[in-house]
PyMOL Python script that loads the backbone (N, CA, C, O; Angstrom):
from pymol import cmd

cmd.read_pdbstr("""\
ATOM      1  N   MET A   1       0.853  -1.179   0.000  1.00  0.00           N
ATOM      2  CA  MET A   1       0.000   0.000   0.000  1.00  0.00           C
ATOM      3  C   MET A   1       0.900   1.244   0.000  1.00  0.00           C
ATOM      4  O   MET A   1       1.866   1.327   0.759  1.00  0.00           O
ATOM      5  N   THR A   2       0.568   2.193  -0.854  1.00  0.00           N
ATOM      6  CA  THR A   2       1.364   3.413  -0.932  1.00  0.00           C
ATOM      7  C   THR A   2       1.072   4.317   0.262  1.00  0.00           C
ATOM      8  O   THR A   2       0.060   4.169   0.947  1.00  0.00           O
ATOM      9  N   ILE A   3       1.977   5.244   0.488  1.00  0.00           N
ATOM     10  CA  ILE A   3       1.796   6.193   1.593  1.00  0.00           C
ATOM     11  C   ILE A   3       0.505   6.979   1.400  1.00  0.00           C
ATOM     12  O   ILE A   3      -0.237   7.223   2.352  1.00  0.00           O
ATOM     13  N   TYR A   4       0.246   7.377   0.140  1.00  0.00           N
ATOM     14  CA  TYR A   4      -0.972   8.137  -0.152  1.00  0.00           C
ATOM     15  C   TYR A   4      -2.203   7.342   0.272  1.00  0.00           C
ATOM     16  O   TYR A   4      -3.088   7.878   0.938  1.00  0.00           O
ATOM     17  N   ASN A   5      -2.263   6.073  -0.107  1.00  0.00           N
ATOM     18  CA  ASN A   5      -3.424   5.240   0.235  1.00  0.00           C
ATOM     19  C   ASN A   5      -3.536   5.031   1.741  1.00  0.00           C
ATOM     20  O   ASN A   5      -4.641   4.986   2.281  1.00  0.00           O
ATOM     21  N   GLU A   6      -2.397   4.901   2.420  1.00  0.00           N
ATOM     22  CA  GLU A   6      -2.425   4.758   3.878  1.00  0.00           C
ATOM     23  C   GLU A   6      -3.020   6.005   4.523  1.00  0.00           C
ATOM     24  O   GLU A   6      -3.873   5.921   5.408  1.00  0.00           O
ATOM     25  N   ILE A   7      -2.555   7.155   4.064  1.00  0.00           N
ATOM     26  CA  ILE A   7      -3.059   8.414   4.626  1.00  0.00           C
ATOM     27  C   ILE A   7      -4.540   8.570   4.325  1.00  0.00           C
ATOM     28  O   ILE A   7      -5.312   8.989   5.187  1.00  0.00           O
ATOM     29  N   LEU A   8      -4.942   8.230   3.094  1.00  0.00           N
ATOM     30  CA  LEU A   8      -6.352   8.347   2.721  1.00  0.00           C
ATOM     31  C   LEU A   8      -7.224   7.465   3.604  1.00  0.00           C
ATOM     32  O   LEU A   8      -8.300   7.889   4.026  1.00  0.00           O
ATOM     33  N   SER A   9      -6.784   6.268   3.883  1.00  0.00           N
ATOM     34  CA  SER A   9      -7.591   5.389   4.744  1.00  0.00           C
ATOM     35  C   SER A   9      -7.655   5.935   6.165  1.00  0.00           C
ATOM     36  O   SER A   9      -8.673   5.780   6.840  1.00  0.00           O
ATOM     37  N   GLN A  10      -6.580   6.572   6.628  1.00  0.00           N
ATOM     38  CA  GLN A  10      -6.612   7.184   7.958  1.00  0.00           C
ATOM     39  C   GLN A  10      -7.552   8.388   7.979  1.00  0.00           C
ATOM     40  O   GLN A  10      -8.273   8.599   8.954  1.00  0.00           O
ATOM     41  N   VAL A  11      -7.544   9.176   6.903  1.00  0.00           N
ATOM     42  CA  VAL A  11      -8.414  10.351   6.828  1.00  0.00           C
ATOM     43  C   VAL A  11      -9.875   9.926   6.824  1.00  0.00           C
ATOM     44  O   VAL A  11     -10.723  10.609   7.398  1.00  0.00           O
ATOM     45  N   GLU A  12     -10.171   8.816   6.188  1.00  0.00           N
ATOM     46  CA  GLU A  12     -11.555   8.330   6.149  1.00  0.00           C
ATOM     47  C   GLU A  12     -12.064   7.981   7.543  1.00  0.00           C
ATOM     48  O   GLU A  12     -13.273   7.944   7.771  1.00  0.00           O
ATOM     49  N   GLN A  13     -11.160   7.729   8.462  1.00  0.00           N
ATOM     50  CA  GLN A  13     -11.558   7.393   9.830  1.00  0.00           C
ATOM     51  C   GLN A  13     -11.805   8.643  10.682  1.00  0.00           C
ATOM     52  O   GLN A  13     -12.329   8.541  11.791  1.00  0.00           O
ATOM     53  N   LEU A  14     -11.435   9.810  10.173  1.00  0.00           N
ATOM     54  CA  LEU A  14     -11.655  11.052  10.909  1.00  0.00           C
ATOM     55  C   LEU A  14     -13.114  11.481  10.817  1.00  0.00           C
ATOM     56  O   LEU A  14     -13.837  11.096   9.898  1.00  0.00           O
ATOM     57  N   ARG A  15     -13.530  12.286  11.792  1.00  0.00           N
ATOM     58  CA  ARG A  15     -14.867  12.868  11.741  1.00  0.00           C
ATOM     59  C   ARG A  15     -14.889  13.916  10.625  1.00  0.00           C
ATOM     60  O   ARG A  15     -13.834  14.431  10.254  1.00  0.00           O
ATOM     61  N   PRO A  16     -16.066  14.243  10.082  1.00  0.00           N
ATOM     62  CA  PRO A  16     -16.145  15.238   9.004  1.00  0.00           C
ATOM     63  C   PRO A  16     -15.511  16.580   9.371  1.00  0.00           C
ATOM     64  O   PRO A  16     -14.842  17.189   8.537  1.00  0.00           O
ATOM     65  N   ASP A  17     -15.713  17.056  10.618  1.00  0.00           N
ATOM     66  CA  ASP A  17     -15.111  18.334  11.003  1.00  0.00           C
ATOM     67  C   ASP A  17     -13.583  18.240  11.024  1.00  0.00           C
ATOM     68  O   ASP A  17     -12.899  19.209  10.695  1.00  0.00           O
ATOM     69  N   GLU A  18     -13.047  17.084  11.409  1.00  0.00           N
ATOM     70  CA  GLU A  18     -11.597  16.894  11.395  1.00  0.00           C
ATOM     71  C   GLU A  18     -11.070  16.819   9.959  1.00  0.00           C
ATOM     72  O   GLU A  18      -9.984  17.313   9.655  1.00  0.00           O
ATOM     73  N   GLN A  19     -11.855  16.197   9.090  1.00  0.00           N
ATOM     74  CA  GLN A  19     -11.460  16.133   7.674  1.00  0.00           C
ATOM     75  C   GLN A  19     -11.400  17.536   7.072  1.00  0.00           C
ATOM     76  O   GLN A  19     -10.470  17.862   6.334  1.00  0.00           O
ATOM     77  N   LEU A  20     -12.400  18.364   7.392  1.00  0.00           N
ATOM     78  CA  LEU A  20     -12.399  19.740   6.886  1.00  0.00           C
ATOM     79  C   LEU A  20     -11.198  20.525   7.416  1.00  0.00           C
ATOM     80  O   LEU A  20     -10.559  21.274   6.679  1.00  0.00           O
ATOM     81  N   ARG A  21     -10.904  20.342   8.703  1.00  0.00           N
ATOM     82  CA  ARG A  21      -9.744  21.028   9.284  1.00  0.00           C
ATOM     83  C   ARG A  21      -8.455  20.564   8.603  1.00  0.00           C
ATOM     84  O   ARG A  21      -7.561  21.370   8.345  1.00  0.00           O
ATOM     85  N   LEU A  22      -8.363  19.283   8.318  1.00  0.00           N
ATOM     86  CA  LEU A  22      -7.187  18.744   7.634  1.00  0.00           C
ATOM     87  C   LEU A  22      -7.060  19.342   6.232  1.00  0.00           C
ATOM     88  O   LEU A  22      -5.964  19.693   5.795  1.00  0.00           O
ATOM     89  N   ILE A  23      -8.183  19.450   5.539  1.00  0.00           N
ATOM     90  CA  ILE A  23      -8.161  20.047   4.193  1.00  0.00           C
ATOM     91  C   ILE A  23      -7.669  21.489   4.264  1.00  0.00           C
ATOM     92  O   ILE A  23      -6.854  21.905   3.441  1.00  0.00           O
ATOM     93  N   GLU A  24      -8.154  22.253   5.237  1.00  0.00           N
ATOM     94  CA  GLU A  24      -7.723  23.645   5.387  1.00  0.00           C
ATOM     95  C   GLU A  24      -6.226  23.726   5.679  1.00  0.00           C
ATOM     96  O   GLU A  24      -5.523  24.567   5.118  1.00  0.00           O
ATOM     97  N   ASP A  25      -5.744  22.849   6.558  1.00  0.00           N
ATOM     98  CA  ASP A  25      -4.315  22.846   6.887  1.00  0.00           C
ATOM     99  C   ASP A  25      -3.471  22.453   5.677  1.00  0.00           C
ATOM    100  O   ASP A  25      -2.417  23.041   5.436  1.00  0.00           O
ATOM    101  N   LEU A  26      -3.929  21.465   4.919  1.00  0.00           N
ATOM    102  CA  LEU A  26      -3.198  21.047   3.718  1.00  0.00           C
ATOM    103  C   LEU A  26      -3.181  22.158   2.671  1.00  0.00           C
ATOM    104  O   LEU A  26      -2.166  22.385   2.013  1.00  0.00           O
ATOM    105  N   ALA A  27      -4.312  22.849   2.520  1.00  0.00           N
ATOM    106  CA  ALA A  27      -4.373  23.950   1.550  1.00  0.00           C
ATOM    107  C   ALA A  27      -3.398  25.056   1.939  1.00  0.00           C
ATOM    108  O   ALA A  27      -2.718  25.613   1.077  1.00  0.00           O
ATOM    109  N   ALA A  28      -3.325  25.377   3.230  1.00  0.00           N
ATOM    110  CA  ALA A  28      -2.385  26.407   3.690  1.00  0.00           C
ATOM    111  C   ALA A  28      -0.947  25.964   3.445  1.00  0.00           C
ATOM    112  O   ALA A  28      -0.110  26.767   3.032  1.00  0.00           O
ATOM    113  N   LEU A  29      -0.660  24.698   3.696  1.00  0.00           N
ATOM    114  CA  LEU A  29       0.681  24.161   3.470  1.00  0.00           C
ATOM    115  C   LEU A  29       1.072  24.267   1.998  1.00  0.00           C
ATOM    116  O   LEU A  29       2.179  24.696   1.673  1.00  0.00           O
ATOM    117  N   VAL A  30       0.166  23.878   1.121  1.00  0.00           N
ATOM    118  CA  VAL A  30       0.448  23.925  -0.317  1.00  0.00           C
ATOM    119  C   VAL A  30       0.610  25.368  -0.781  1.00  0.00           C
ATOM    120  O   VAL A  30       1.491  25.654  -1.591  1.00  0.00           O
ATOM    121  N   ARG A  31      -0.226  26.288  -0.280  1.00  0.00           N
ATOM    122  CA  ARG A  31      -0.095  27.705  -0.650  1.00  0.00           C
ATOM    123  C   ARG A  31       1.285  28.246  -0.282  1.00  0.00           C
ATOM    124  O   ARG A  31       1.909  28.957  -1.070  1.00  0.00           O
ATOM    125  N   ARG A  32       1.759  27.904   0.923  1.00  0.00           N
ATOM    126  CA  ARG A  32       3.090  28.369   1.342  1.00  0.00           C
ATOM    127  C   ARG A  32       4.175  27.799   0.431  1.00  0.00           C
ATOM    128  O   ARG A  32       5.110  28.506   0.058  1.00  0.00           O
ATOM    129  N   GLN A  33       4.050  26.530   0.076  1.00  0.00           N
ATOM    130  CA  GLN A  33       5.053  25.909  -0.794  1.00  0.00           C
ATOM    131  C   GLN A  33       5.040  26.532  -2.183  1.00  0.00           C
ATOM    132  O   GLN A  33       6.097  26.762  -2.771  1.00  0.00           O
ATOM    133  N   VAL A  34       3.855  26.804  -2.706  1.00  0.00           N
ATOM    134  CA  VAL A  34       3.751  27.428  -4.026  1.00  0.00           C
ATOM    135  C   VAL A  34       4.323  28.837  -3.985  1.00  0.00           C
ATOM    136  O   VAL A  34       5.023  29.248  -4.910  1.00  0.00           O
ATOM    137  N   ALA A  35       4.035  29.580  -2.924  1.00  0.00           N
ATOM    138  CA  ALA A  35       4.566  30.939  -2.800  1.00  0.00           C
ATOM    139  C   ALA A  35       6.087  30.912  -2.718  1.00  0.00           C
ATOM    140  O   ALA A  35       6.752  31.745  -3.333  1.00  0.00           O
ATOM    141  N   ALA A  36       6.643  29.973  -1.970  1.00  0.00           N
ATOM    142  CA  ALA A  36       8.102  29.864  -1.855  1.00  0.00           C
ATOM    143  C   ALA A  36       8.711  29.496  -3.198  1.00  0.00           C
ATOM    144  O   ALA A  36       9.762  30.020  -3.566  1.00  0.00           O
ATOM    145  N   THR A  37       8.064  28.600  -3.932  1.00  0.00           N
ATOM    146  CA  THR A  37       8.561  28.201  -5.248  1.00  0.00           C
ATOM    147  C   THR A  37       8.506  29.375  -6.210  1.00  0.00           C
ATOM    148  O   THR A  37       9.418  29.562  -7.015  1.00  0.00           O
ATOM    149  N   SER A  38       7.433  30.174  -6.132  1.00  0.00           N
ATOM    150  CA  SER A  38       7.309  31.341  -7.005  1.00  0.00           C
ATOM    151  C   SER A  38       8.421  32.338  -6.716  1.00  0.00           C
ATOM    152  O   SER A  38       9.005  32.901  -7.642  1.00  0.00           O
ATOM    153  N   GLN A  39       8.719  32.563  -5.442  1.00  0.00           N
ATOM    154  CA  GLN A  39       9.794  33.483  -5.073  1.00  0.00           C
ATOM    155  C   GLN A  39      11.134  32.972  -5.588  1.00  0.00           C
ATOM    156  O   GLN A  39      11.945  33.752  -6.088  1.00  0.00           O
ATOM    157  N   ASP A  40      11.371  31.662  -5.469  1.00  0.00           N
ATOM    158  CA  ASP A  40      12.628  31.088  -5.953  1.00  0.00           C
ATOM    159  C   ASP A  40      12.762  31.266  -7.450  1.00  0.00           C
ATOM    160  O   ASP A  40      13.843  31.588  -7.942  1.00  0.00           O
ATOM    161  N   SER A  41      11.671  31.059  -8.186  1.00  0.00           N
ATOM    162  CA  SER A  41      11.752  31.174  -9.641  1.00  0.00           C
ATOM    163  C   SER A  41      11.985  32.617 -10.059  1.00  0.00           C
ATOM    164  O   SER A  41      12.639  32.866 -11.072  1.00  0.00           O
ATOM    165  N   LEU A  42      11.458  33.579  -9.291  1.00  0.00           N
ATOM    166  CA  LEU A  42      11.714  34.981  -9.605  1.00  0.00           C
ATOM    167  C   LEU A  42      13.177  35.333  -9.368  1.00  0.00           C
ATOM    168  O   LEU A  42      13.768  36.103 -10.125  1.00  0.00           O
ATOM    169  N   GLN A  43      13.751  34.769  -8.323  1.00  0.00           N
ATOM    170  CA  GLN A  43      15.136  35.080  -7.994  1.00  0.00           C
ATOM    171  C   GLN A  43      16.104  34.409  -8.952  1.00  0.00           C
ATOM    172  O   GLN A  43      17.215  34.903  -9.144  1.00  0.00           O
ATOM    173  N   THR A  44      15.712  33.296  -9.557  1.00  0.00           N
ATOM    174  CA  THR A  44      16.615  32.585 -10.457  1.00  0.00           C
ATOM    175  C   THR A  44      16.357  32.915 -11.923  1.00  0.00           C
ATOM    176  O   THR A  44      16.972  32.324 -12.810  1.00  0.00           O
ATOM    177  N   ARG A  45      15.465  33.841 -12.177  1.00  0.00           N
ATOM    178  CA  ARG A  45      15.177  34.237 -13.555  1.00  0.00           C
ATOM    179  C   ARG A  45      16.435  34.867 -14.163  1.00  0.00           C
ATOM    180  O   ARG A  45      17.079  35.696 -13.521  1.00  0.00           O
ATOM    181  N   PRO A  46      16.785  34.487 -15.374  1.00  0.00           N
ATOM    182  CA  PRO A  46      18.003  35.052 -15.971  1.00  0.00           C
ATOM    183  C   PRO A  46      17.861  36.552 -16.216  1.00  0.00           C
ATOM    184  O   PRO A  46      16.799  37.042 -16.600  1.00  0.00           O
ATOM    185  N   LEU A  47      18.950  37.255 -15.985  1.00  0.00           N
ATOM    186  CA  LEU A  47      18.959  38.696 -16.224  1.00  0.00           C
ATOM    187  C   LEU A  47      19.092  38.960 -17.714  1.00  0.00           C
ATOM    188  O   LEU A  47      19.664  38.145 -18.438  1.00  0.00           O
ATOM    189  N   PRO A  48      18.573  40.087 -18.182  1.00  0.00           N
ATOM    190  CA  PRO A  48      18.718  40.396 -19.606  1.00  0.00           C
ATOM    191  C   PRO A  48      20.195  40.552 -19.952  1.00  0.00           C
ATOM    192  O   PRO A  48      20.982  41.045 -19.144  1.00  0.00           O
ATOM    193  N   ASN A  49      20.556  40.134 -21.143  1.00  0.00           N
ATOM    194  CA  ASN A  49      21.945  40.206 -21.584  1.00  0.00           C
ATOM    195  C   ASN A  49      22.230  41.614 -22.094  1.00  0.00           C
ATOM    196  O   ASN A  49      22.100  41.898 -23.285  1.00  0.00           O
ATOM    197  N   LEU A  50      22.620  42.489 -21.173  1.00  0.00           N
ATOM    198  CA  LEU A  50      22.889  43.871 -21.547  1.00  0.00           C
ATOM    199  C   LEU A  50      24.232  44.008 -22.246  1.00  0.00           C
ATOM    200  O   LEU A  50      24.482  45.006 -22.922  1.00  0.00           O
ATOM    201  N   ASP A  51      25.103  43.010 -22.089  1.00  0.00           N
ATOM    202  CA  ASP A  51      26.411  43.069 -22.739  1.00  0.00           C
ATOM    203  C   ASP A  51      26.287  43.084 -24.258  1.00  0.00           C
ATOM    204  O   ASP A  51      27.184  43.570 -24.946  1.00  0.00           O
ATOM    205  N   GLN A  52      25.193  42.561 -24.782  1.00  0.00           N
ATOM    206  CA  GLN A  52      25.044  42.532 -26.237  1.00  0.00           C
ATOM    207  C   GLN A  52      24.963  43.939 -26.821  1.00  0.00           C
ATOM    208  O   GLN A  52      25.230  44.136 -28.006  1.00  0.00           O
ATOM    209  N   TRP A  53      24.592  44.921 -25.990  1.00  0.00           N
ATOM    210  CA  TRP A  53      24.488  46.294 -26.469  1.00  0.00           C
ATOM    211  C   TRP A  53      25.773  47.085 -26.243  1.00  0.00           C
ATOM    212  O   TRP A  53      25.912  48.198 -26.749  1.00  0.00           O
ATOM    213  N   PHE A  54      26.712  46.517 -25.487  1.00  0.00           N
ATOM    214  CA  PHE A  54      27.959  47.217 -25.213  1.00  0.00           C
ATOM    215  C   PHE A  54      28.705  47.436 -26.522  1.00  0.00           C
ATOM    216  O   PHE A  54      28.916  46.497 -27.288  1.00  0.00           O
ATOM    217  N   GLY A  55      29.097  48.659 -26.770  1.00  0.00           N
ATOM    218  CA  GLY A  55      29.815  48.967 -27.997  1.00  0.00           C
ATOM    219  C   GLY A  55      28.912  49.150 -29.199  1.00  0.00           C
ATOM    220  O   GLY A  55      29.407  49.317 -30.314  1.00  0.00           O
ATOM    221  N   PHE A  56      27.606  49.122 -29.008  1.00  0.00           N
ATOM    222  CA  PHE A  56      26.678  49.282 -30.126  1.00  0.00           C
ATOM    223  C   PHE A  56      26.820  50.671 -30.731  1.00  0.00           C
ATOM    224  O   PHE A  56      26.796  50.832 -31.951  1.00  0.00           O
ATOM    225  N   LEU A  57      26.967  51.673 -29.870  1.00  0.00           N
ATOM    226  CA  LEU A  57      27.196  53.039 -30.333  1.00  0.00           C
ATOM    227  C   LEU A  57      28.686  53.337 -30.211  1.00  0.00           C
ATOM    228  O   LEU A  57      29.367  52.797 -29.339  1.00  0.00           O
ATOM    229  N   SER A  58      29.179  54.189 -31.079  1.00  0.00           N
ATOM    230  CA  SER A  58      30.605  54.482 -31.069  1.00  0.00           C
ATOM    231  C   SER A  58      31.022  55.305 -29.857  1.00  0.00           C
ATOM    232  O   SER A  58      32.197  55.315 -29.492  1.00  0.00           O
ATOM    233  N   GLN A  59      30.072  55.994 -29.231  1.00  0.00           N
ATOM    234  CA  GLN A  59      30.392  56.809 -28.059  1.00  0.00           C
ATOM    235  C   GLN A  59      29.176  56.868 -27.147  1.00  0.00           C
ATOM    236  O   GLN A  59      28.054  56.633 -27.596  1.00  0.00           O
ATOM    237  N   PRO A  60      29.385  57.178 -25.872  1.00  0.00           N
ATOM    238  CA  PRO A  60      28.239  57.330 -24.968  1.00  0.00           C
ATOM    239  C   PRO A  60      27.353  58.490 -25.426  1.00  0.00           C
ATOM    240  O   PRO A  60      27.842  59.491 -25.951  1.00  0.00           O
ATOM    241  N   ILE A  61      26.062  58.342 -25.221  1.00  0.00           N
ATOM    242  CA  ILE A  61      25.096  59.351 -25.657  1.00  0.00           C
ATOM    243  C   ILE A  61      24.433  59.972 -24.434  1.00  0.00           C
ATOM    244  O   ILE A  61      23.968  59.269 -23.536  1.00  0.00           O
ATOM    245  N   ASP A  62      24.397  61.305 -24.418  1.00  0.00           N
ATOM    246  CA  ASP A  62      23.634  62.027 -23.404  1.00  0.00           C
ATOM    247  C   ASP A  62      22.214  62.150 -23.958  1.00  0.00           C
ATOM    248  O   ASP A  62      21.970  62.900 -24.904  1.00  0.00           O
ATOM    249  N   ALA A  63      21.297  61.419 -23.369  1.00  0.00           N
ATOM    250  CA  ALA A  63      19.942  61.341 -23.916  1.00  0.00           C
ATOM    251  C   ALA A  63      19.259  62.704 -23.971  1.00  0.00           C
ATOM    252  O   ALA A  63      18.588  63.017 -24.954  1.00  0.00           O
ATOM    253  N   LEU A  64      19.420  63.511 -22.935  1.00  0.00           N
ATOM    254  CA  LEU A  64      18.774  64.825 -22.918  1.00  0.00           C
ATOM    255  C   LEU A  64      19.358  65.731 -23.996  1.00  0.00           C
ATOM    256  O   LEU A  64      18.614  66.409 -24.705  1.00  0.00           O
ATOM    257  N   ALA A  65      20.676  65.747 -24.125  1.00  0.00           N
ATOM    258  CA  ALA A  65      21.307  66.572 -25.158  1.00  0.00           C
ATOM    259  C   ALA A  65      20.876  66.110 -26.545  1.00  0.00           C
ATOM    260  O   ALA A  65      20.634  66.933 -27.429  1.00  0.00           O
ATOM    261  N   PHE A  66      20.781  64.797 -26.738  1.00  0.00           N
ATOM    262  CA  PHE A  66      20.344  64.257 -28.023  1.00  0.00           C
ATOM    263  C   PHE A  66      18.921  64.708 -28.335  1.00  0.00           C
ATOM    264  O   PHE A  66      18.623  65.115 -29.458  1.00  0.00           O
ATOM    265  N   GLN A  67      18.046  64.635 -27.335  1.00  0.00           N
ATOM    266  CA  GLN A  67      16.656  65.040 -27.534  1.00  0.00           C
ATOM    267  C   GLN A  67      16.564  66.529 -27.870  1.00  0.00           C
ATOM    268  O   GLN A  67      15.816  66.918 -28.766  1.00  0.00           O
ATOM    269  N   LEU A  68      17.319  67.354 -27.158  1.00  0.00           N
ATOM    270  CA  LEU A  68      17.297  68.791 -27.435  1.00  0.00           C
ATOM    271  C   LEU A  68      17.826  69.089 -28.834  1.00  0.00           C
ATOM    272  O   LEU A  68      17.299  69.959 -29.528  1.00  0.00           O
ATOM    273  N   GLN A  69      18.856  68.376 -29.245  1.00  0.00           N
ATOM    274  CA  GLN A  69      19.414  68.567 -30.587  1.00  0.00           C
ATOM    275  C   GLN A  69      18.384  68.207 -31.659  1.00  0.00           C
ATOM    276  O   GLN A  69      18.221  68.936 -32.637  1.00  0.00           O
ATOM    277  N   ILE A  70      17.704  67.102 -31.474  1.00  0.00           N
ATOM    278  CA  ILE A  70      16.678  66.683 -32.442  1.00  0.00           C
ATOM    279  C   ILE A  70      15.565  67.726 -32.508  1.00  0.00           C
ATOM    280  O   ILE A  70      15.086  68.052 -33.594  1.00  0.00           O
ATOM    281  N   ARG A  71      15.153  68.250 -31.359  1.00  0.00           N
ATOM    282  CA  ARG A  71      14.097  69.268 -31.349  1.00  0.00           C
ATOM    283  C   ARG A  71      14.546  70.531 -32.075  1.00  0.00           C
ATOM    284  O   ARG A  71      13.768  71.132 -32.816  1.00  0.00           O
ATOM    285  N   GLN A  72      15.795  70.934 -31.866  1.00  0.00           N
ATOM    286  CA  GLN A  72      16.307  72.122 -32.550  1.00  0.00           C
ATOM    287  C   GLN A  72      16.324  71.903 -34.059  1.00  0.00           C
ATOM    288  O   GLN A  72      15.948  72.791 -34.824  1.00  0.00           O
ATOM    289  N   GLU A  73      16.761  70.718 -34.484  1.00  0.00           N
ATOM    290  CA  GLU A  73      16.772  70.418 -35.919  1.00  0.00           C
ATOM    291  C   GLU A  73      15.356  70.431 -36.476  1.00  0.00           C
ATOM    292  O   GLU A  73      15.115  70.961 -37.560  1.00  0.00           O
ATOM    293  N   TRP A  74      14.432  69.854 -35.741  1.00  0.00           N
ATOM    294  CA  TRP A  74      13.051  69.809 -36.197  1.00  0.00           C
ATOM    295  C   TRP A  74      12.489  71.227 -36.290  1.00  0.00           C
ATOM    296  O   TRP A  74      11.815  71.566 -37.263  1.00  0.00           O
ATOM    297  N   ASN A  75      12.765  72.056 -35.282  1.00  0.00           N
ATOM    298  CA  ASN A  75      12.283  73.443 -35.296  1.00  0.00           C
ATOM    299  C   ASN A  75      12.866  74.208 -36.478  1.00  0.00           C
ATOM    300  O   ASN A  75      12.163  74.997 -37.110  1.00  0.00           O
ATOM    301  N   ARG A  76      14.140  73.984 -36.784  1.00  0.00           N
ATOM    302  CA  ARG A  76      14.750  74.666 -37.930  1.00  0.00           C
ATOM    303  C   ARG A  76      14.058  74.245 -39.224  1.00  0.00           C
ATOM    304  O   ARG A  76      13.815  75.076 -40.099  1.00  0.00           O
ATOM    305  N   GLU A  77      13.744  72.968 -39.347  1.00  0.00           N
ATOM    306  CA  GLU A  77      13.079  72.490 -40.563  1.00  0.00           C
ATOM    307  C   GLU A  77      11.668  73.061 -40.669  1.00  0.00           C
ATOM    308  O   GLU A  77      11.231  73.454 -41.750  1.00  0.00           O
ATOM    309  N   VAL A  78      10.964  73.104 -39.550  1.00  0.00           N
ATOM    310  CA  VAL A  78       9.584  73.591 -39.563  1.00  0.00           C
ATOM    311  C   VAL A  78       9.544  75.085 -39.829  1.00  0.00           C
ATOM    312  O   VAL A  78       8.702  75.550 -40.598  1.00  0.00           O
ATOM    313  N   TRP A  79      10.429  75.839 -39.215  1.00  0.00           N
ATOM    314  CA  TRP A  79      10.413  77.290 -39.325  1.00  0.00           C
ATOM    315  C   TRP A  79      11.382  77.792 -40.393  1.00  0.00           C
ATOM    316  O   TRP A  79      11.571  79.000 -40.541  1.00  0.00           O
ATOM    317  N   HIS A  80      11.990  76.881 -41.131  1.00  0.00           N
ATOM    318  CA  HIS A  80      12.922  77.201 -42.221  1.00  0.00           C
ATOM    319  C   HIS A  80      14.046  78.101 -41.756  1.00  0.00           C
ATOM    320  O   HIS A  80      14.473  79.008 -42.471  1.00  0.00           O
ATOM    321  N   GLU A  81      14.515  77.843 -40.564  1.00  0.00           N
ATOM    322  CA  GLU A  81      15.653  78.590 -40.051  1.00  0.00           C
ATOM    323  C   GLU A  81      16.926  77.879 -40.478  1.00  0.00           C
ATOM    324  O   GLU A  81      16.910  76.694 -40.811  1.00  0.00           O
ATOM    325  N   SER A  82      18.007  78.605 -40.464  1.00  0.00           N
ATOM    326  CA  SER A  82      19.276  77.960 -40.774  1.00  0.00           C
ATOM    327  C   SER A  82      20.267  78.131 -39.663  1.00  0.00           C
ATOM    328  O   SER A  82      21.394  77.647 -39.761  1.00  0.00           O
TER     329      SER A  82
END
""", "prot")
cmd.dss("prot")
cmd.show_as("cartoon", "prot")
cmd.util.cbc("prot")
cmd.orient("prot")
């Protein structure tokens, strides 16, 4: 007889209120295990490979300066300034 079947036969001998309490305790136990497993999987998730972008641009870019430069160019084109 497997352990599962042994436990099931023992549970059948419990009163209904004890069976319900056992179900609640088992559900809480499983919830904790699932939550712990979820946390472990989040911690072991691979990080994005940022090294693939290293050297993609020939020089570091100042994002704000780049944005301002693009806006100035756009304004010159719109207003026909030189």
